[in-house]
N, C-alpha and C positions, 0 to 999 in steps of 0.2 A: 232463376236466372235472369237479369234484366239486359235487355241489348238497346241500345240507342239507335234510332232509325231516323234517317235523315235524305232529303233527295233537291233535285233541282237547288243547287246551291250558286250554279252561275257565276262564280268566281269570286263571289262576293265572302273575299276573307275576313274581313271584321265579322261577320255573323256566321262562318265557319267556326271561328273560334268562340265566338259566345255559345256555340252548340255545345262545342268540344269542352271546355270549360263546365257547362251544365252536366253536360254526361258523368264528366269526373267529380264532380258535386255527388253526385246519385250512384257514386263506386260502379259506373260503368266502364268496362275495358274493351266490350267488342260492340262494332258497330256496323249497321249494313246501310247501305247508300243505295238508292234506286237511280242514280243517273243525273245526267246533266249536268256535271262537274264545270266543264266548259273548257279549261287550259292544264296545262301538265301542270303547272306552277302551283294551281290550289289543292294538289295532295299533299305540298310538303308539312303542315301546320299537323295532319294526321298523326305521321311518322314522329314532326317534334314533340308532340304530347304524348307520345308512346301508345297509340290506341292500336289495335287492331282492328280490320276490318275486311269485311268483302262486301262487290258491288256490282253494279253491270254498266253498261254505256247507255246514253241516252242520245236523244234526236241531235243535240245542240254539239253532240261528243266528236265534232271533227278528228280533232288529232290523236287518233286510236294509240297509234304505236307510241305517241309520247307518252300518255295516259298510261298504257299498258306498261311501258319501261319504268316513272316514277312510280307507279303504284306497286310497283316490284311484282306483276301479273292477278293483282289482287279483283281490277277488274273485266269480268267476262262478257260476252256476249249474252244479252236476255232472249228469253228464261234461262234463269240460270236457279238450278236447284242445288240443295245440300243441306246436311243434317246437323242439327245443333241441340245437346242435351235429350238426345233421344227423338228431338220432331225433326219433320222435314219442313222445308221454309224456299218458296218461290218467290224470287227477287226480279220484277219486271219494270221496266222502264214502264210502257202503256199496256194495259190490259186485254189491248187488242193483239199483244203479241200473244196472249193465252190462248186466244179463240179457238182453236183446232183442238187444244186438250179435251179432254172427256170430263165435265164437270163432275161427275158423281164420284172421279181418281183425283180430284185437286188433292194437292198436300192442304194439313191444316192453318198452314200460316202462307199468306201472300200480301207481299209488300210491292208497292207500285209506286209512281210518282208521276211526271208529266202535266198532270191539270192544274198543277198550283192549289189543290184543293184540298185542304186536309180531312180526313173523311176516315171511320174505324166502323165499319159492319160484318155480323157474323152471316155468312149464308151458306144454308149447307151445315157441313163440317169444318167451314173454312172460317177463319179470321181474315178477313181483310185489311188492309194496314196503307194507306195512304199519307205521310207525314207531311202532305202540303209543303212549299217552297221553304227552304231556310234562306234562299236568298233574299225572298222577300222584294225585288223588283218589279214585281208585277201586280201583283195585290197590295203590296204596303203591310202585308203582314208575314213575319216570319215566324215557321212553326218548323218542329220534329217530333218525333213521338218516341215515346219508350214502350217496350214490350216486355212482359210478365212473362215467361213462358212457361213454366210452370204455373203459376195461374191460367195463363191463355188469355190476358185481359191487357188492353193498350190505353194510353193515353193521350192525345193531344197537348205539347206546352208550348206556349209562346214567348220565343228571344226576346 
């Protein structure tokens, strides 16, 4: 099962649509967003294009009530842990949000954003994925990630 991962979209509707189109081309129907949507209007494309998703709030998501309403409750407080295809996945916006957790009992997949730097790394028994910034405002580089849960491999893709 492949999952699309994005973060730090920061209201960039053009790049959100580019990311969603890319995921659709790859046959991906489920997305994880690691926060910093910013305004509630930026949620609309996910539903318009028929994606199911789960996400967490980021530090720039001030309109939490509006975001929660527009997302139909799919945006959660970080860190958020859920299971998919038999694997636990932890989603946080900022990795400092999980510093209190026992590093020996972390889930096999940990997704974060916040830094705007795309990175995939394996530490102990966990695969850490930061898709970078899909918005592209800060670095000028807009990126997303694709996770293959079966193979436990991920890749960064530039938009």
